N, C-alpha and C positions, 0 to 999 in steps of 0.2 A: 507734734505738729508736721506741717505738711507744706511744701512748696508751691507755688503757682505761676506762672508765666506773664502774669499781669503785674510783676513786683520786681524789683532789681536794688539790688548797692552798685552805687555808682561814682564815678569821680565827674566834675561837671567844671568845666572852665569858667570865669567869673563873665557876666555877659557882658563885659567890655571888650571881651577876646573874641566875640563870636562871628562879627563880621565878616574875617575871610573865611572862615569854615564853611560857614551858611553859602556864602557865594558858590562855594562849591557844591555843595548839598543840594542849592536850589535845580543846578545843572542836571546832577547823576544821581540822588539817594531817593529812592521812591521810597523812604520812609521818613522824609524831615518833618511830617506834618505828625508822628506819631511821636519820635524819640528827640529831647533838647540833644547838642552836642554833649557825646559822654563817651567816659571808657569804664565799660564794665567790668565790677570786680567780682559782683557774683549775681549769676541769672540760669535760673527762675530762685526766687526767695519766697520770703513767707509772707503769706496774706497780709494787708495795710491791717487787719483785726487783729493780728498777732503781732505789730511794731512794739509796742509798750514790753511786752516780755520779753523780747530780745535787747531793746534800747537801753537799758544800763549796763548789759553786758559790754555791747559793742564801745559805749562809753568808757566803762574801766579800762577796755584793752587799748581803744585808742588815745586817753591823756597819756600815755607814756608810748605814743609814737612821734615823733620829732615833725613839723610841718615840712616837706621839700618842695624845691623848683623842679617842674616837669617843663619839658622843652617839646615843641612838637614842630621839627625842623623837619624831615623826609617824611614820602609818600612811599607805600607799598602796595601789595596787595595779595589776595589770597586766592587762589586758585581753585573753582568748583567741578571743574569737567565741563565739556561740551563748549568750550570757549567763554566759559562765563567767570567773571571774576568780581572777588570785594576791594573798594579800592578804599585806602586807611591811612592816615597819619601814627606814626609813630612813636608812641611817648617814651623820652627816655628821662630817667633812669629807669630801665624796664625792671630793676632787680629789687630797688626799692616799694614799686608798684606791687611786685610779687609777694615779697616780704609782707607788706601790709595785706594783701589777700590771703596768705599762710594765716598769719596772725587773727584777723577775723573770722576765716574758716576755723576756727577750732571754736567755736559758739556754735556756727550751724554746718557742721561736718558733710552731712547730707546735703548742703547745697552746692558743691561740686561739680556743678555739671560741665561749665566751661573749661576745668582741668581735663575733662575726658576728649576735649577736642584730638585729632590724630597727634597732633605735636605738642600735647599739654595747653597750659594757658598761656596765650599770649596776648599782654594787654595792648590795646589797639583802637583807636577812634575813627569808628566807619564813617567812610564820607562819600559812598557811592555804590553803584553796582554799573559794570562796565560787562559788556559782550563783544568777541572778538578781541585775540591777541594783539593783532596790527593798532587796531584801535586804542587798546590799553596802553601801549609802551608810547603811543605819540600824546595820548591824554597824561599821562605822567610825567612825561618829559616836558611838557607844554607846564602844566599846574609846578611841577618842581621848580622850574625857571622862574616861576613868577610869583613864588610863595614867598609870604613875608614871616619869617619864622614867628613863632608865639611862645611865650615862656608866662609861668605864672606859678605863684608859690599855691602849695594843696594845702589847706590848714583843716578841709574839712571835707567828709564824704556825707554819700545824700542814700536817703531810703526813698525811691520813687516808686509810683504804681498808677494802674489806668484802670478805667470801667473794663466790664469785659467785652463791652462792644465792637464792633471790628475798625470803627472809627473815632476810638476812644484814643486820649494824648495822655503821654505820660507826664506826671505833676510830682514837684517836690514834698514828700510829704514829713520828713525828719532830714536834721542835719545834724550829724555827730563831730562833734571837733576834737582833732589831734590835739596834742598837747600845746599848753599854751605856753608862749616865751616872756 
């Protein structure tokens, strides 16, 4: 099996929670037309043609993982050098998201690219790209002061994919339920 960059496993908040996230993204995120609001768990992932091969294994693991509340309350950033930054929302509880990722990586251990980052896997919801540290701090302070905290119950994860063209958009292809209560 192989992995591709037009496929991922993600957490997506319910659409009724998107408005404040999308307001920030409209101003700051050049990827708003490619990705829906999401927290990446696995990227890259298997091609869509292989989803059926792994769907049962994902379902078998996820049916034992209890749903949990995700809180999006704080903004943060990743520095990329040359005064370039990624602005993101910090999903809590991080340890439960990491635990979920660890469990599903047992199925596709070669799809651990996000774990190879300098500080390992850091769950986050990207909302923009900012240039300039002074600009970044001003934007973060303004957004944080005006942020309405978002909470949602995580009950499923998603397989998403897109066509290989530069303008294609990610779409939900499979939903994997967590433990039904």
